[in-house]
C-alpha positions in Angstrom: 90.5 94.3 94.6 93.5 96.3 95.0 95.5 98.1 92.2 99.2 96.8 92.1 100.4 99.7 89.9 104.1 99.7 90.6 106.8 97.3 90.4 107.3 97.5 93.7 103.8 96.6 94.7 103.7 93.6 92.2 107.1 92.7 93.9 105.5 92.7 97.1 102.3 90.7 96.1 104.6 87.9 94.9 107.0 87.7 98.2 103.9 87.7 100.4 102.7 84.9 98.8 106.3 83.4 99.0 106.0 84.4 102.5 102.3 82.8 103.4 103.1 79.6 101.6 104.4 76.8 103.7 107.7 75.2 102.6 106.7 72.5 100.1 103.5 74.1 98.6 103.1 74.6 95.2 100.5 77.6 93.9 99.3 78.4 90.6 100.2 82.0 89.6 98.6 83.2 86.5 99.2 86.5 84.8 97.9 88.0 81.3 100.5 87.6 78.7 101.1 90.7 76.7 102.3 88.7 73.5 98.9 87.3 72.9 96.8 88.1 70.1 94.7 90.6 72.7 97.6 92.8 73.5 99.9 92.4 71.2 102.0 95.9 70.6 100.1 97.3 73.0 101.6 99.4 76.3 102.5 96.8 79.3 100.4 99.2 81.5 96.9 99.5 80.5 93.1 99.9 82.0 90.7 97.2 80.1 86.8 97.2 80.3 86.1 94.9 83.0 82.2 93.8 82.0 80.1 96.2 83.0 82.0 97.4 86.3 84.1 99.8 84.5 88.2 99.5 83.6 90.6 97.6 85.4 94.5 98.5 85.7 96.3 95.4 84.0 100.4 94.9 84.0 101.0 93.1 80.7 103.7 90.7 81.1 106.1 88.8 79.3 107.2 85.5 79.9 110.7 85.7 80.5 110.1 89.2 82.8 107.2 87.6 84.8 109.8 83.8 85.2 112.5 86.0 86.4 110.5 88.0 88.9 109.1 84.1 90.5 112.9 83.0 90.1 114.2 86.3 92.2 111.2 85.6 95.0 112.7 82.4 95.4 110.2 80.3 93.7 110.8 76.6 92.2 109.2 76.6 89.0 107.3 73.1 89.1 105.5 74.0 85.5 104.8 76.2 82.8 101.4 75.9 81.2 100.9 77.1 77.6 97.8 79.1 77.0 96.5 81.7 74.3 95.8 84.6 76.5 97.9 84.0 80.0 101.3 83.4 81.3 100.8 80.5 83.8 103.2 78.9 86.0 103.4 76.3 89.0 105.5 77.4 91.7 106.8 75.9 94.6 108.2 77.0 97.8 111.3 75.3 98.3 
């Protein structure tokens, strides 16, 4: 799995998803929520232990920040799915 360690790379990853979707297609996008009980008051950029495979890099989004990114790319927000640990949106390419 590739690390997406810069704001520009994260934006490019979302842009690529938008590019490859057909018009009218929907996708579920899920990221870890910085405001969940696991990460509350922690740094937004973090290496997290992952099973027995060492550590993985994560960028922890806040809901408004992630929503703004999706809208700026051009996605229509179909639904927000409440969750204890993640930020989940169903998006659609117009």
